[in-house]
PDB file as gemmi writes it, atoms N, CA and C in Angstrom:
CRYST1    1.000    1.000    1.000  90.00  90.00  90.00 P 1                      
ATOM      1  N   MET A   1     107.840 136.707 129.382  1.00  0.00           N  
ATOM      2  CA  MET A   1     106.709 137.353 130.822  1.00  0.00           C  
ATOM      3  C   MET A   1     105.625 137.787 129.907  1.00  0.00           C  
ATOM      4  N   GLN A   2     104.457 138.179 130.717  1.00  0.00           N  
ATOM      5  CA  GLN A   2     103.801 139.231 130.292  1.00  0.00           C  
ATOM      6  C   GLN A   2     103.403 140.180 132.174  1.00  0.00           C  
ATOM      7  N   LEU A   3     103.858 140.809 131.941  1.00  0.00           N  
ATOM      8  CA  LEU A   3     103.466 141.420 132.566  1.00  0.00           C  
ATOM      9  C   LEU A   3     102.202 143.138 133.096  1.00  0.00           C  
ATOM     10  N   THR A   4     101.638 143.535 133.516  1.00  0.00           N  
ATOM     11  CA  THR A   4     100.573 144.593 133.577  1.00  0.00           C  
ATOM     12  C   THR A   4     101.231 145.599 134.488  1.00  0.00           C  
ATOM     13  N   ILE A   5     101.426 146.700 134.139  1.00  0.00           N  
ATOM     14  CA  ILE A   5     101.479 147.567 134.966  1.00  0.00           C  
ATOM     15  C   ILE A   5     100.271 148.722 135.456  1.00  0.00           C  
ATOM     16  N   GLU A   6      99.777 148.555 136.540  1.00  0.00           N  
ATOM     17  CA  GLU A   6      98.880 149.230 136.545  1.00  0.00           C  
ATOM     18  C   GLU A   6      98.466 150.397 137.376  1.00  0.00           C  
ATOM     19  N   LEU A   7      97.728 151.486 136.910  1.00  0.00           N  
ATOM     20  CA  LEU A   7      98.218 152.885 137.401  1.00  0.00           C  
ATOM     21  C   LEU A   7      96.515 153.786 137.733  1.00  0.00           C  
ATOM     22  N   ASP A   8      97.059 154.619 139.006  1.00  0.00           N  
ATOM     23  CA  ASP A   8      96.162 154.981 139.297  1.00  0.00           C  
ATOM     24  C   ASP A   8      96.360 156.245 139.991  1.00  0.00           C  
ATOM     25  N   ARG A   9      95.441 157.711 140.591  1.00  0.00           N  
ATOM     26  CA  ARG A   9      96.118 158.746 141.421  1.00  0.00           C  
ATOM     27  C   ARG A   9      95.679 159.038 142.214  1.00  0.00           C  
ATOM     28  N   GLU A  10      96.686 159.762 143.390  1.00  0.00           N  
ATOM     29  CA  GLU A  10      95.993 159.355 145.132  1.00  0.00           C  
ATOM     30  C   GLU A  10      95.530 161.127 144.681  1.00  0.00           C  
ATOM     31  N   VAL A  11      94.595 160.492 145.934  1.00  0.00           N  
ATOM     32  CA  VAL A  11      94.385 162.689 146.495  1.00  0.00           C  
ATOM     33  C   VAL A  11      95.159 163.265 145.532  1.00  0.00           C  
ATOM     34  N   ASP A  12      97.291 163.286 146.409  1.00  0.00           N  
ATOM     35  CA  ASP A  12      97.667 164.182 147.292  1.00  0.00           C  
ATOM     36  C   ASP A  12      98.234 164.443 145.256  1.00  0.00           C  
ATOM     37  N   GLY A  13      97.895 164.153 144.677  1.00  0.00           N  
ATOM     38  CA  GLY A  13      98.118 164.188 142.973  1.00  0.00           C  
ATOM     39  C   GLY A  13      99.312 163.188 142.544  1.00  0.00           C  
ATOM     40  N   ARG A  14      99.852 162.652 142.748  1.00  0.00           N  
ATOM     41  CA  ARG A  14     100.495 161.368 142.113  1.00  0.00           C  
ATOM     42  C   ARG A  14     100.609 160.394 142.373  1.00  0.00           C  
ATOM     43  N   TRP A  15     101.216 159.667 141.608  1.00  0.00           N  
ATOM     44  CA  TRP A  15     100.606 158.580 140.578  1.00  0.00           C  
ATOM     45  C   TRP A  15     101.051 157.603 141.286  1.00  0.00           C  
ATOM     46  N   ILE A  16     100.160 156.315 141.322  1.00  0.00           N  
ATOM     47  CA  ILE A  16     101.523 155.146 141.730  1.00  0.00           C  
ATOM     48  C   ILE A  16     100.548 154.361 140.947  1.00  0.00           C  
ATOM     49  N   THR A  17     102.048 153.424 140.276  1.00  0.00           N  
ATOM     50  CA  THR A  17     102.063 151.743 139.682  1.00  0.00           C  
ATOM     51  C   THR A  17     102.097 150.863 140.275  1.00  0.00           C  
ATOM     52  N   GLU A  18     101.238 150.046 139.708  1.00  0.00           N  
ATOM     53  CA  GLU A  18     101.580 147.632 140.620  1.00  0.00           C  
ATOM     54  C   GLU A  18     101.094 147.233 139.803  1.00  0.00           C  
ATOM     55  N   VAL A  19     102.740 146.425 139.893  1.00  0.00           N  
ATOM     56  CA  VAL A  19     102.607 145.066 138.812  1.00  0.00           C  
ATOM     57  C   VAL A  19     102.149 143.710 138.993  1.00  0.00           C  
ATOM     58  N   PRO A  20     100.987 144.176 140.007  1.00  0.00           N  
ATOM     59  CA  PRO A  20     100.817 142.595 140.815  1.00  0.00           C  
ATOM     60  C   PRO A  20     101.242 141.339 140.585  1.00  0.00           C  
ATOM     61  N   GLU A  21     101.813 141.031 139.099  1.00  0.00           N  
ATOM     62  CA  GLU A  21     102.582 139.254 139.475  1.00  0.00           C  
ATOM     63  C   GLU A  21     103.731 139.652 139.644  1.00  0.00           C  
ATOM     64  N   LEU A  22     104.018 140.621 140.671  1.00  0.00           N  
ATOM     65  CA  LEU A  22     105.278 140.590 141.255  1.00  0.00           C  
ATOM     66  C   LEU A  22     105.279 141.642 142.267  1.00  0.00           C  
ATOM     67  N   ASN A  23     103.704 141.800 142.684  1.00  0.00           N  
ATOM     68  CA  ASN A  23     103.696 142.505 144.118  1.00  0.00           C  
ATOM     69  C   ASN A  23     104.447 143.402 144.588  1.00  0.00           C  
ATOM     70  N   VAL A  24     104.549 144.748 143.241  1.00  0.00           N  
ATOM     71  CA  VAL A  24     105.536 145.323 142.937  1.00  0.00           C  
ATOM     72  C   VAL A  24     104.726 147.442 142.465  1.00  0.00           C  
ATOM     73  N   LEU A  25     105.015 147.918 143.712  1.00  0.00           N  
ATOM     74  CA  LEU A  25     104.211 149.660 143.764  1.00  0.00           C  
ATOM     75  C   LEU A  25     104.761 150.910 144.046  1.00  0.00           C  
ATOM     76  N   LEU A  26     104.957 151.827 142.975  1.00  0.00           N  
ATOM     77  CA  LEU A  26     105.972 152.552 143.292  1.00  0.00           C  
ATOM     78  C   LEU A  26     104.739 153.372 143.085  1.00  0.00           C  
ATOM     79  N   TYR A  27     105.746 154.710 143.496  1.00  0.00           N  
ATOM     80  CA  TYR A  27     104.875 156.275 143.112  1.00  0.00           C  
ATOM     81  C   TYR A  27     105.651 156.887 142.025  1.00  0.00           C  
ATOM     82  N   GLY A  28     105.709 158.186 141.061  1.00  0.00           N  
ATOM     83  CA  GLY A  28     105.390 158.599 140.558  1.00  0.00           C  
ATOM     84  C   GLY A  28     105.041 159.927 140.321  1.00  0.00           C  
ATOM     85  N   ASP A  29     105.946 161.211 140.302  1.00  0.00           N  
ATOM     86  CA  ASP A  29     105.320 162.509 139.979  1.00  0.00           C  
ATOM     87  C   ASP A  29     104.083 162.346 138.848  1.00  0.00           C  
ATOM     88  N   SER A  30     104.685 161.744 137.518  1.00  0.00           N  
ATOM     89  CA  SER A  30     103.552 161.823 137.127  1.00  0.00           C  
ATOM     90  C   SER A  30     103.116 160.523 136.378  1.00  0.00           C  
ATOM     91  N   LYS A  31     101.933 160.529 135.547  1.00  0.00           N  
ATOM     92  CA  LYS A  31     101.883 159.054 134.364  1.00  0.00           C  
ATOM     93  C   LYS A  31     103.317 158.473 134.295  1.00  0.00           C  
ATOM     94  N   GLN A  32     103.613 158.594 133.429  1.00  0.00           N  
ATOM     95  CA  GLN A  32     105.174 158.861 132.717  1.00  0.00           C  
ATOM     96  C   GLN A  32     106.364 158.520 134.053  1.00  0.00           C  
ATOM     97  N   ASP A  33     105.853 159.080 134.729  1.00  0.00           N  
ATOM     98  CA  ASP A  33     106.723 158.636 135.266  1.00  0.00           C  
ATOM     99  C   ASP A  33     107.042 157.645 136.636  1.00  0.00           C  
ATOM    100  N   ALA A  34     106.011 157.535 136.951  1.00  0.00           N  
ATOM    101  CA  ALA A  34     105.916 155.964 137.589  1.00  0.00           C  
ATOM    102  C   ALA A  34     105.985 155.469 136.765  1.00  0.00           C  
ATOM    103  N   ILE A  35     105.667 155.414 135.879  1.00  0.00           N  
ATOM    104  CA  ILE A  35     105.737 153.859 134.611  1.00  0.00           C  
ATOM    105  C   ILE A  35     107.238 153.451 133.943  1.00  0.00           C  
ATOM    106  N   GLN A  36     108.470 154.464 134.085  1.00  0.00           N  
ATOM    107  CA  GLN A  36     109.247 154.666 133.680  1.00  0.00           C  
ATOM    108  C   GLN A  36     110.287 154.477 134.708  1.00  0.00           C  
ATOM    109  N   ARG A  37     109.373 154.356 136.090  1.00  0.00           N  
ATOM    110  CA  ARG A  37     110.630 153.954 137.884  1.00  0.00           C  
ATOM    111  C   ARG A  37     109.139 151.871 137.691  1.00  0.00           C  
ATOM    112  N   ALA A  38     108.541 152.302 137.550  1.00  0.00           N  
ATOM    113  CA  ALA A  38     108.606 150.506 137.613  1.00  0.00           C  
ATOM    114  C   ALA A  38     108.941 149.311 136.103  1.00  0.00           C  
ATOM    115  N   GLN A  39     108.882 149.855 135.571  1.00  0.00           N  
ATOM    116  CA  GLN A  39     109.631 149.063 134.795  1.00  0.00           C  
ATOM    117  C   GLN A  39     110.715 148.656 135.146  1.00  0.00           C  
ATOM    118  N   PRO A  40     111.774 149.330 134.621  1.00  0.00           N  
ATOM    119  CA  PRO A  40     113.636 148.796 135.736  1.00  0.00           C  
ATOM    120  C   PRO A  40     113.441 148.015 136.607  1.00  0.00           C  
ATOM    121  N   ALA A  41     112.096 148.449 138.260  1.00  0.00           N  
ATOM    122  CA  ALA A  41     112.163 147.442 138.976  1.00  0.00           C  
ATOM    123  C   ALA A  41     111.443 146.323 138.987  1.00  0.00           C  
ATOM    124  N   ALA A  42     110.642 146.831 138.067  1.00  0.00           N  
ATOM    125  CA  ALA A  42     110.457 144.899 137.953  1.00  0.00           C  
ATOM    126  C   ALA A  42     111.598 144.173 136.941  1.00  0.00           C  
ATOM    127  N   ARG A  43     111.841 144.533 136.334  1.00  0.00           N  
ATOM    128  CA  ARG A  43     112.930 144.048 135.412  1.00  0.00           C  
ATOM    129  C   ARG A  43     114.532 143.832 136.783  1.00  0.00           C  
ATOM    130  N   GLU A  44     114.694 144.255 137.817  1.00  0.00           N  
ATOM    131  CA  GLU A  44     115.470 143.937 138.602  1.00  0.00           C  
ATOM    132  C   GLU A  44     114.762 142.816 139.404  1.00  0.00           C  
ATOM    133  N   ILE A  45     113.771 143.083 139.632  1.00  0.00           N  
ATOM    134  CA  ILE A  45     112.785 141.812 140.642  1.00  0.00           C  
ATOM    135  C   ILE A  45     113.101 140.444 139.801  1.00  0.00           C  
ATOM    136  N   LEU A  46     112.693 140.197 138.145  1.00  0.00           N  
ATOM    137  CA  LEU A  46     113.085 139.284 137.659  1.00  0.00           C  
ATOM    138  C   LEU A  46     114.126 138.621 137.012  1.00  0.00           C  
ATOM    139  N   VAL A  47     115.349 139.712 137.251  1.00  0.00           N  
ATOM    140  CA  VAL A  47     116.466 138.833 137.159  1.00  0.00           C  
ATOM    141  C   VAL A  47     116.897 138.318 138.713  1.00  0.00           C  
ATOM    142  N   ASP A  48     116.849 138.536 139.841  1.00  0.00           N  
ATOM    143  CA  ASP A  48     116.691 138.215 140.846  1.00  0.00           C  
ATOM    144  C   ASP A  48     116.093 136.807 141.599  1.00  0.00           C  
ATOM    145  N   ARG A  49     115.186 137.154 140.605  1.00  0.00           N  
ATOM    146  CA  ARG A  49     113.862 135.437 141.216  1.00  0.00           C  
ATOM    147  C   ARG A  49     114.791 134.501 140.124  1.00  0.00           C  
ATOM    148  N   ILE A  50     115.030 135.006 138.970  1.00  0.00           N  
ATOM    149  CA  ILE A  50     115.165 133.987 138.366  1.00  0.00           C  
ATOM    150  C   ILE A  50     116.912 133.459 138.573  1.00  0.00           C  
ATOM    151  N   ALA A  51     118.085 134.759 138.159  1.00  0.00           N  
ATOM    152  CA  ALA A  51     118.844 134.467 139.729  1.00  0.00           C  
ATOM    153  C   ALA A  51     118.818 133.381 140.492  1.00  0.00           C  
ATOM    154  N   HIS A  52     116.935 133.499 141.520  1.00  0.00           N  
ATOM    155  CA  HIS A  52     117.730 132.546 142.469  1.00  0.00           C  
ATOM    156  C   HIS A  52     116.555 131.140 142.427  1.00  0.00           C  
ATOM    157  N   GLY A  53     116.427 130.481 141.369  1.00  0.00           N  
ATOM    158  CA  GLY A  53     115.827 129.436 140.373  1.00  0.00           C  
ATOM    159  C   GLY A  53     114.682 129.393 140.688  1.00  0.00           C  
ATOM    160  N   GLU A  54     113.932 131.117 141.107  1.00  0.00           N  
ATOM    161  CA  GLU A  54     112.609 130.748 141.310  1.00  0.00           C  
ATOM    162  C   GLU A  54     111.174 130.797 139.797  1.00  0.00           C  
ATOM    163  N   LEU A  55     111.909 131.427 139.144  1.00  0.00           N  
ATOM    164  CA  LEU A  55     111.255 131.356 138.068  1.00  0.00           C  
ATOM    165  C   LEU A  55     112.617 131.495 137.351  1.00  0.00           C  
ATOM    166  N   PRO A  56     111.997 130.766 135.812  1.00  0.00           N  
ATOM    167  CA  PRO A  56     112.352 130.090 134.515  1.00  0.00           C  
ATOM    168  C   PRO A  56     113.621 131.775 134.055  1.00  0.00           C  
ATOM    169  N   PRO A  57     114.421 131.112 132.826  1.00  0.00           N  
ATOM    170  CA  PRO A  57     115.587 131.636 132.648  1.00  0.00           C  
ATOM    171  C   PRO A  57     114.407 132.768 131.697  1.00  0.00           C  
ATOM    172  N   TYR A  58     113.316 132.070 131.222  1.00  0.00           N  
ATOM    173  CA  TYR A  58     112.832 133.267 129.354  1.00  0.00           C  
ATOM    174  C   TYR A  58     111.976 134.463 130.380  1.00  0.00           C  
ATOM    175  N   SER A  59     112.154 134.111 131.779  1.00  0.00           N  
ATOM    176  CA  SER A  59     110.931 135.556 132.602  1.00  0.00           C  
ATOM    177  C   SER A  59     111.736 136.395 131.942  1.00  0.00           C  
ATOM    178  N   GLY A  60     112.780 136.833 131.621  1.00  0.00           N  
ATOM    179  CA  GLY A  60     113.113 138.375 131.450  1.00  0.00           C  
ATOM    180  C   GLY A  60     113.255 138.858 130.322  1.00  0.00           C  
ATOM    181  N   ASP A  61     112.303 138.187 128.935  1.00  0.00           N  
ATOM    182  CA  ASP A  61     112.474 139.013 128.345  1.00  0.00           C  
ATOM    183  C   ASP A  61     110.881 139.416 128.415  1.00  0.00           C  
ATOM    184  N   ALA A  62     110.311 139.975 130.068  1.00  0.00           N  
ATOM    185  CA  ALA A  62     109.058 140.123 130.446  1.00  0.00           C  
ATOM    186  C   ALA A  62     108.491 141.322 128.747  1.00  0.00           C  
ATOM    187  N   VAL A  63     107.154 141.808 128.823  1.00  0.00           N  
ATOM    188  CA  VAL A  63     106.615 142.723 127.979  1.00  0.00           C  
ATOM    189  C   VAL A  63     105.446 143.074 128.911  1.00  0.00           C  
ATOM    190  N   PHE A  64     105.296 144.285 128.726  1.00  0.00           N  
ATOM    191  CA  PHE A  64     104.441 145.157 129.362  1.00  0.00           C  
ATOM    192  C   PHE A  64     103.093 145.663 129.458  1.00  0.00           C  
ATOM    193  N   ASP A  65     101.906 145.331 129.812  1.00  0.00           N  
ATOM    194  CA  ASP A  65     100.912 146.017 129.334  1.00  0.00           C  
ATOM    195  C   ASP A  65     100.177 146.903 130.067  1.00  0.00           C  
ATOM    196  N   ILE A  66     100.215 147.822 130.163  1.00  0.00           N  
ATOM    197  CA  ILE A  66      99.908 149.484 130.688  1.00  0.00           C  
ATOM    198  C   ILE A  66      98.526 149.127 130.536  1.00  0.00           C  
ATOM    199  N   ALA A  67      97.985 149.732 131.874  1.00  0.00           N  
ATOM    200  CA  ALA A  67      96.612 149.495 132.102  1.00  0.00           C  
ATOM    201  C   ALA A  67      96.196 150.869 132.678  1.00  0.00           C  
ATOM    202  N   ALA A  68      95.824 151.269 132.415  1.00  0.00           N  
ATOM    203  CA  ALA A  68      94.821 152.555 132.507  1.00  0.00           C  
ATOM    204  C   ALA A  68      94.283 152.970 132.842  1.00  0.00           C  
TER     205      ALA A  68                                                      
END                                                                             
């Protein structure tokens, strides 16, 4: 499964990441911090959705595309 991490910087300096395919929004203190928070959160959501039969098992093999 291909997932996109979109990044944007807020006016207060924090970075926000979005994984639009999963409706995930997370903040980080830096660009790298935001990415590092988004990836495991997205994986946890995928595991939960697979466990509930909402996604096929192969969805857990997510590949992230970083869109800056």
